[in-house]
Every structure is written in structure tokens, then in C-alpha cells.
C-alpha positions as CSV (number, residue, x, y, z in Angstrom):
1,M,-7.5,23.3,15.1
2,K,-8.5,23.4,11.5
3,Q,-4.9,23.7,10.4
4,L,-4.1,20.6,12.5
5,L,-6.8,18.6,11.1
6,F,-5.9,19.5,7.6
7,M,-2.3,18.6,8.0
8,T,-3.3,15.3,9.6
9,I,-5.6,14.1,6.8
10,F,-3.3,15.3,4.1
11,S,-0.2,13.8,5.3
12,M,-0.4,10.4,6.9
13,V,2.2,8.4,5.3
14,A,5.8,7.3,4.6
15,W,7.4,4.5,2.7
16,V,5.8,1.3,1.6
17,G,4.6,-1.4,4.0
18,Y,2.5,-3.7,1.9
19,A,2.9,-6.9,3.8
20,Q,-0.2,-8.9,4.7
21,Q,-2.6,-6.6,3.0
22,D,-5.5,-7.0,0.7
23,V,-4.1,-8.2,-2.6
24,K,-6.5,-6.2,-4.9
25,A,-5.9,-3.1,-2.8
26,K,-2.1,-3.7,-2.8
27,E,-2.1,-3.9,-6.6
28,I,-4.1,-0.7,-7.1
29,L,-2.1,1.4,-4.5
30,E,1.3,0.2,-5.9
31,K,0.0,1.6,-9.3
32,V,-0.9,4.9,-7.7
33,T,2.6,5.0,-6.2
34,K,4.3,4.3,-9.5
35,T,2.2,7.0,-11.2
36,T,2.9,9.6,-8.6
37,Q,6.7,8.9,-8.4
38,S,6.9,9.2,-12.3
39,L,5.7,12.9,-12.3
40,A,8.3,15.6,-12.4
41,S,5.8,17.8,-10.6
42,L,2.2,17.8,-9.5
43,D,-0.2,20.7,-9.1
44,A,-3.6,20.0,-7.5
45,K,-6.5,22.0,-6.4
46,F,-8.8,20.6,-3.7
47,T,-11.7,21.2,-1.3
48,F,-11.4,20.4,2.4
49,E,-14.5,20.0,4.5
50,M,-14.8,19.2,8.2
51,N,-18.2,18.2,9.8
52,N,-19.2,17.5,13.3
53,K,-22.9,17.2,13.9
54,A,-22.7,17.0,17.6
55,Q,-20.8,20.3,17.8
56,N,-22.6,21.9,14.9
57,I,-19.4,22.4,12.9
58,K,-19.4,22.5,9.2
59,D,-16.3,24.2,7.6
60,K,-15.3,24.1,4.0
61,S,-12.2,25.4,2.4
62,Q,-10.4,25.4,-1.0
63,G,-6.8,25.1,-1.5
64,S,-3.9,24.1,-3.8
65,I,-0.6,22.3,-3.5
66,I,2.3,22.1,-5.8
67,L,4.7,19.1,-5.3
68,K,8.2,18.7,-6.8
69,N,10.0,15.7,-5.1
70,K,10.3,16.7,-1.5
71,K,9.5,20.3,-2.1
72,Y,6.0,21.7,-1.9
73,K,3.9,24.8,-1.6
74,L,0.6,24.6,0.1
75,D,-2.0,27.4,0.0
76,I,-5.4,27.5,1.9
77,P,-6.8,31.0,1.6
78,Q,-9.8,30.6,3.9
79,M,-7.5,29.5,6.6
80,G,-5.0,32.2,5.9
81,L,-2.4,29.5,5.7
82,K,0.6,29.3,3.3
83,V,3.2,26.6,3.8
84,T,6.4,26.5,1.8
85,C,9.1,23.9,2.0
86,D,12.4,23.4,0.0
87,G,12.9,19.9,1.4
88,K,14.9,21.0,4.3
89,T,13.3,24.2,5.8
90,I,9.7,24.8,6.2
91,W,8.0,28.2,6.4
92,S,4.5,28.4,7.8
93,Y,3.0,31.9,7.0
94,M,-0.2,33.1,8.6
95,V,-1.6,35.8,6.4
96,N,-3.9,37.5,8.9
97,S,-1.3,37.9,11.5
98,N,1.5,38.6,9.0
99,E,3.8,36.1,10.8
100,V,6.0,33.3,9.5
101,T,7.4,30.5,11.6
102,I,10.6,29.0,10.2
103,S,11.7,25.4,11.2
104,N,13.9,22.7,10.1
105,L,11.5,20.2,8.4
106,D,12.6,17.2,10.5
107,E,11.9,19.2,13.7
108,V,8.3,20.1,13.0
109,T,7.1,17.0,11.2
110,D,7.7,13.3,11.1
111,E,6.8,10.9,8.3
112,L,3.1,11.1,9.3
113,M,3.0,14.9,9.2
114,D,4.4,15.8,5.8
115,P,2.1,17.4,3.2
116,S,4.5,16.3,0.5
117,K,3.0,12.9,1.0
118,I,-0.5,14.0,0.2
119,F,-0.8,11.5,-2.8
120,T,0.8,8.5,-0.9
121,I,-1.5,8.7,2.2
122,Y,-1.9,4.9,2.4
123,E,1.8,3.7,2.4
124,R,2.4,3.0,6.0
125,G,0.6,2.9,9.2
126,F,-2.6,1.4,7.8
127,N,-4.1,-1.9,7.0
128,Y,-6.2,-1.5,3.9
129,K,-8.8,-3.5,1.9
130,F,-10.6,-3.1,-1.5
131,L,-14.2,-2.1,-1.0
132,N,-15.7,-1.7,-4.4
133,E,-15.8,0.3,-7.6
134,G,-18.0,3.3,-7.8
135,V,-18.4,6.8,-9.3
136,D,-17.6,10.0,-7.3
137,A,-18.5,13.4,-8.8
138,G,-18.8,11.7,-12.2
139,V,-15.4,10.1,-12.0
140,P,-15.0,6.2,-11.9
141,V,-13.1,5.3,-8.8
142,Y,-11.8,2.4,-6.8
143,N,-12.8,2.6,-3.2
144,I,-10.3,1.4,-0.5
145,E,-10.7,1.4,3.2
146,L,-7.8,2.2,5.4
147,I,-7.7,1.3,9.2
148,P,-4.9,2.5,11.4
149,Q,-2.6,-0.2,12.7
150,K,-2.3,1.7,15.9
151,P,-5.8,2.3,17.3
152,S,-4.6,4.8,19.8
153,G,-4.8,7.8,17.5
154,D,-7.7,10.1,16.6
155,I,-8.6,8.4,13.3
156,Q,-11.0,5.5,13.2
157,K,-10.9,4.8,9.4
158,I,-10.4,6.5,6.0
159,K,-12.1,5.8,2.7
160,L,-9.7,6.5,-0.1
161,M,-11.0,7.0,-3.6
162,I,-8.6,6.3,-6.6
163,D,-9.2,7.8,-10.1
164,K,-9.4,4.6,-12.3
165,Q,-8.1,6.4,-15.3
166,K,-5.4,8.6,-13.8
167,M,-4.4,6.2,-11.1
168,L,-4.1,9.2,-8.7
169,I,-5.8,10.0,-5.4
170,H,-9.3,11.4,-6.2
171,G,-10.4,12.0,-2.7
172,A,-10.7,10.8,0.9
173,V,-13.2,10.6,3.7
174,M,-11.8,10.5,7.2
175,N,-13.9,9.4,10.2
176,G,-12.4,10.5,13.6
177,K,-13.2,9.2,17.1
178,E,-14.6,12.5,18.3
179,G,-17.3,12.7,15.7
180,N,-15.3,14.6,13.1
181,T,-15.7,13.8,9.4
182,V,-13.1,15.2,7.1
183,V,-13.7,15.1,3.3
184,I,-11.0,15.8,0.9
185,A,-11.9,16.1,-2.9
186,V,-9.2,16.8,-5.5
187,N,-10.9,18.9,-8.2
188,Q,-8.0,19.5,-10.7
189,Y,-4.7,18.0,-11.5
190,K,-1.8,19.5,-13.5
191,T,1.2,17.4,-14.2
192,D,3.2,19.4,-16.8
193,G,4.2,22.4,-14.7
194,V,7.8,23.6,-14.6
195,Y,9.0,24.9,-11.4
196,N,12.4,26.2,-10.2
197,D,13.9,25.4,-6.8
198,A,13.5,29.1,-6.0
199,D,9.7,28.7,-6.2
200,F,9.9,26.6,-3.0
201,V,11.7,29.2,-0.8
202,F,9.7,31.8,1.2
203,D,11.4,35.2,1.3
204,P,10.2,37.2,4.4
205,K,11.7,40.4,2.9
206,K,8.9,40.5,0.4
207,Y,6.3,41.0,3.2
208,K,6.5,44.5,4.8
209,G,6.2,44.5,8.6
210,I,6.2,40.7,8.8
211,E,7.1,39.0,12.1
212,V,9.6,36.2,11.8
213,V,9.8,33.4,14.3
214,D,12.9,31.4,13.6
215,M,12.7,28.0,15.4
216,R,15.9,26.6,13.8
């Protein structure tokens, strides 16, 4: 459940659909897209928190993600989850069970379930509007509200926070229909990392006794 919620909030996206949207929000988000696409790679550390008062749930995890074009490596130690993708194949490794599931990327995820889209969460499937400027954890931000264009899903709305100086995603707060509130906070960015294509390939041979579930 936690893995699914994480993947959902960190990947709702595809390519741009800016028509009939708030003009100021559109301008800000286009700048974020331009900044993100100009980077050769992006390494981010984040916190992920899920709360549900009615069910007395309060879970908090830390993780990191490295992006290089369509390739990525996602690591959430508290969930025991490591996801590696070379742009075509995705390896989902569960540390506690020492099991990896291998799938073709297009078979396990669509454009709305792709962690490589973490920093372009807004680009399609939402109406959005500029709320205000503010400060979050000492960082000046633009606050933008996203409302799903299809209300049949689990998400009611998302508040997206944009770092005014870096013009990158600073964080997000998602409100779900079942009382779930998911908070994502990006704590650290690194944009000068050098990564080889081999860094985005998971090698099961390096894990003794691993169970491999090949879904391809």
C-alpha cells in the first residue's frame, strides 16, 4: 500500500497540456519544465510522509532518486524498496524478501505511473491555478494547486511548491478521497552528477540467493 501511494504521488504526469490553464501558473510551470529538461542528470533526496487521522496512520520515510533522461534509480530504505530502470526494463527489488521483479517498462507503468516524471508532476491530467507565494522550510516558493481533470481517481487535489530560485519542485501535498494526506519534501538537489548507463541496470547476480520473477 505504501509503495503504491508513493509511486502515485511521485509520478502523475506525461507531456504538456497547458491549454485553458491559469496564465501565471502556466508561466511558472513552463519554467520548471525548461529547467528540468536542461539538466544532464538530477539527484534528489526527499522525505515522504503519509497521514490518515481516521485510521491513525502516520508513516514517514526518506529516500533518494537519480534521474538521467528516462533512466532512474529510486531507493526508499524504510520501505525496503529499490527500483531501477534503464528506460526500457524496470527492476523492482524488495530488500526484505530478497526478491526482484523484472518487467518491461511499458507493461508495468503508463504515463501516470512513471517515477522518472517526479519533477514534472503537473504536466498532464490536471487543471492548475496559482495560489500565492510563500515560504516552506525557509525556502521561498510559489504555491500552485492541481485538480485532477478526471475526478474518478483517488486524488482530490495537490498543492505543488516550486522553489523560486531554482525553479524546481520543492515539495507537494496530496489530499486523497479516503482521508489520506501525502506530503513530499525535497531536501537536497545535486545536478552535477556523472552517471553511466550501467548505473541504471540491476544485476541479480550480485545478490546471493535472490529470487527473480521475470514478467517479460
